[in-house]
N, C-alpha and C positions, 0 to 999 in steps of 0.2 A: 249316464252321466248324473253326477250331483247339480241340482237345481241352481246352485250358486255360480255355478261355470259360467262366466264372460257377465260376470257383474261390470257397471261402472266403476272408476275410479273415483272415489265422493271425497277424498280429503290426502292432501303430504304433508308432515309433518315433521321437522328436522329442529334438533338442538344441542349445542356444542356444549364440549365438557374438557375440562384444563385438568391434566392429572401430573401430580411432580412425580421426578425421577424418584427411583429408590437412592440414589446416591450422582454427584454429576455425571453427566457423559458427554463425549465429545467425541466426534472423527477425525481426517484429517481435512475437513472443512469449515467442520462445523460444532460449537458444544451450546447445550441447553439441560434445563433441569426440569422441564413440564412438555408434555405431550397433548394435542388439544387431537379429540375424539366426536367426531360427529357421525350421530345417530339420525336416519330418519326411519321414517313411519309412511307406509303407503296403506291407505284404507280404501275397502270396499263395504260398506255398509257395517256389519259386526265380524266382518274379516280383517287383518291385516299384517303385511310383511315386514317385515326389519331387515336396512342396509347400512353399511357404514364405510367412514372411509378417515385418515388420519391427515388434518390438512388445517387449513387458518380456520377461524370461527366465521371466516364474512361468506365459506360455504352455507351457510344458514340462512342469511338473506336473499344471495341465490336463488335458492332453494323453492324457498317460499312465496317468492315477488316473481318467479321468474317462470323455473323448471316446473314446480307443481301445476300452475296456472296450465303450462303447455300439455301437463298430459292429462287433466282433468276431463271426466266424462270418457275418456276410452275405457274399453270394451280392458282388462286386467289382464286378460290372456295376450292379447295383441300387445306382446313385449318390444316386437323389431316396430311396429306403427309409433311407441313412447319414443324409441331409442330414435329414431329419425325425427321427432318431434320437438326431441331435447336438441338434436345436433342443429335441427334447424332455427330453434330459440337464442344458442348461444352464436351466430354467423358472425356480428358484429361484435363480439366481443373477443372471439375466436374459443378456439374448442380446446386447447390445452389448459393447463397449472389448473387454477379455480374452476372454471369450468367443468373441465375433467372428471376432479375428483367429485364432484356433485354429480353428474350425470352417472356417476359409476357407482355412489350410494343409490340411487333410487333405482336404475337397473337391478339391483342386488336385491333389492327390496320387494319386486314387483316379482322377482325368481324366488322368492322366499314364499308371498304372496299364493303364487299359481300352486308352489308344491303343497303349502298346506291345506287350500281348497282342493286338491286331491286327496290328501292323505298321503304324501307320501314322501321321502327325504327326497332333497333337493340331488343326491348322488342319483338315487333311481330315476328320477324323474329325466335328469341327464342322459343316466347311461353307462354303465360302469364300464371300464376294463380293468379295473384295479378293486380293493376294497382296502388297502390300507397304500399309504404315503409317506415315503422317506422323508426325516426330518434334517435339515443341520442346524444345530444349538449356531445362534448369529449374536455375539455384543463382543467381549472385550476390547470396548471403548479403550481409546489413546489416553485419557485421565484413569483410568484403572492403576493401580499399584501391579509392581510384578503379580506378588501373594493374589492380590484381587482377581487379575488373569490366570492364576495359577487354579485358584479356587471355582471360578466358574464355569473354564473350557474343561478343566478336571472333571466338575461333575456331570457336565453333559455325556463326559464321553465313557467315563468308567461308571455312572450310577445310571444313568437315562441309555446309557447304549447305542447312543448318537455313530453312525459309522462318518460323521463331517460335522467340524464346528470352525467359524472363521471368527475373525477378528480384523478391528481396525488397526488402519496403519495410516502416517501421512502427516502427522502433528508435528513430530519430531523425527524426520528421516534415518537422524543418527540413533534413534533409539532403536531403529526398528529391528535390525539383523539381533539383537541382543532379546528384545521380546518373544520373536518367534522362536528362538533356541529355548526361551523360557515356558513357551506353550507346546515344544512339540515335546519339552520332557513332561509335561502336564498329561497329554493325553495321547501317548504309546502310539500305537499304531496304526490312528485314527486318523484320518487325511484332515490338513491340514490348508485351509481356505484364506484366505487376506482381502480385505479390501480399502483402498486409497480414496473411495469417494471424487475421483478426480481431481486428485491434492497433487500428481506428479507431471511433469514432463516427460516424452518420450525417455529422452536418455534415461533420466532420472527413474524412472520404473523398469528400464532396461539392465541399470546398475541394482536397482534395489533384489529383482530376479535372479541377477547370477551370484550377489552377495549371499543371499537364501539357498542356493542351487543344493547344498547339501543338507537341505532341511526338508526338501520335497513335497516344496507347495505342491498344490494339485489344482487351485483355482488363485485367480488374480483378476478379482473385479474392481471394472472404474479404475485403472492402472492411472490413464490421462480422463479428462472429462468426455463424459458419452455423447458431447457437439462435439468431440474432435474426434469423425470416424477414420481418418487418414494415422491420426496417432493410433486409436486403437488397433487400425489395420497395421501396422507397423510394429508396436510390443507384440500380437501376436505371433508377426512372421519371427520377430527376434528373442521371446521368451523361452527357457528351456525346452525340452520335448516334457510334453504330461502335465504342463499348464496351459488349463482351459483359460483364456482370455472372455471377464462375461460383461455384459452389460445392457440394460435397459427397462432400470426402476422409473424409468421417467421416459416411457412410451404414454404416450395419450392418445396417442392417433394410429390407423393402420398406416400409414407414411409414415409414422417415425420408426414402426418394426420393420418395415420396407426398407429406409435406408440401410440401416443397420445392418440384414439380411444381404441386401443387395451387393454393398460393399466388401464382403466377408470380411465383417469387423470385429464379428464375437464367435467363440467356440462352440456358447453358449448363450439363448436368448431368454433373457431375465424378463416379466413382466408381473404387474399388479392388477388385480381384480378392483381393490378400490381406487385406481388411476385410467385405468386402460378404455375404461368404458362400460366396467361393472362384468359381468358373466357374458353378455353378448360379445362385446369387444376382447375379452380374454379366449372367449375359444375361436373368434379370427384371428387376432393373432397369433396364438399355439398352431392354427391350420395352416397359415402360412410359413411357421418354422416348421413345420412338418415337411412341405413343399421343398424348402429349402435343406432337409436332412439334418434340421439340428436342433437339438431336444430345448425344450423348455422349461425355467426354475422361476416358480413361482416367490414373489417377492411379499416377504412380512403376512401382515394380519392372516395369521394361521385358521381364524374362527372361519373366514371370510374363504379362504383355496381348498379347504378340507373337502368340499363337495366336487367342487370341477374338476377339480386336481384327480381326483378319478376315474374323468370322462376323457383326458388327455392321450394320446396314445403318449408321445416320447414327453412325456412328464417327468423331468430328473428327481427331484423334489420341490420341499416348499422349507421356505424360508422360517425359522422357530425364534425370531428374537426378540430377544429380551424386553422391550418397551412393551409390547404388542402383546406377547403373552401374558403378562404382570395385569396388563390393563385388562384382557379377556379375560382372566380368568376370576379378577376380583368383580368383576359388573358385568357376568353371561353365565345363566346357569345353561351349560351344557358345552361351557367353551372346551376346548380339545386337551386331552393330557399324552404324554407320550408314552409306549409301549413296546422297549426293542428298537429303539428309536424311529417309531415311527407313531403314525396320529390314523384316526380313521372317522368318516361319519357317523354319528349315531344312524342307525339303519331304522330306529323304533320312533323316532320322533320325526314331525315331519318338517317340509323345508329345512332351514339350515341348520336345525335340530337347537337352537337359544332361546330363549327369556333374556329380554334385558330388564337388570335387578335397578329398576327404574330411581325406588329409594333409595339404595345406596348408592346411587349418581350423583343424585341432586347438588350434595354441598359442593361437587366438582362443575355443577352450572358455570359456562362463561357468556353464553348468549342463547338467545332465543325462550321459550318456554321448556320448565321443566317435563319431558316425555313423562307417563304415566302408562 
């Protein structure tokens, strides 16, 4: 074994970068013109691992003031011990939200560091049950014109050969049935997903599902708020056959996942490795889903999901989210690209297979000291 194995953690550094969107974006409950990327480095001497989350820039202060000190001095291979130490450190703050994102970013960096020290890809360290993962193109924002919607979804279906694409609905519900017709015409036989981001009440969601029955929707994400477990269950029972109800992007703890699964609220459980406790949390959540005979779908951040997704037996796909794809391809050397509707780890590069383009990112710095 390499003599560097088991080195103590010497430092944790974080910085937030605010990147403007390429055009205004909106979904059923929110509109935005920029996305904040928080990048974390964990150091053991000359070795360093990288992790990230998409969250508020306040994550930086939490990492540097509380969570970095909580894991400092730990053996860098003792990821489970670090994870528990971080959970304890935020006990009085709560484990969800900003704290969950911060813990996730550090956990991702620890797994990257371990794989780099061992000189293996993270996928190989975790153990593969596949070497490529399907993605679904995700965008189709409610702020888009019909022509923008047609161009984006059509490109994913016809050029990138995605088998699934997803559009946002809910800002102007009266327009949504027509917008789904535009999408269907652009994507042909590709499966069409919709995401309301919790914009509807139960009866609104069921009415939309009935209005679009001929469109052959296959996925209805957060038709109601993911906090409304009974509402999700009601939509799941009342939706046309073949429409999967999905939720889970706001899972921060195993208990969040247990509630959705225990109430039969979803056909597919979403989980986000940048929110649910990193790889350590994602593996646990996906195992709980598997025990419930439910598939897991990885939410956003494809660069952080492509390795762990190869290790999950009941992983359905990864979300190829427009904002995150654009940012990751701009600011990380080695970010994934689509081939025949799938992405894959780079098995020739250790860890996540990424190098942060710190000089390119510096102009977007929003909080913390720029990483080098």
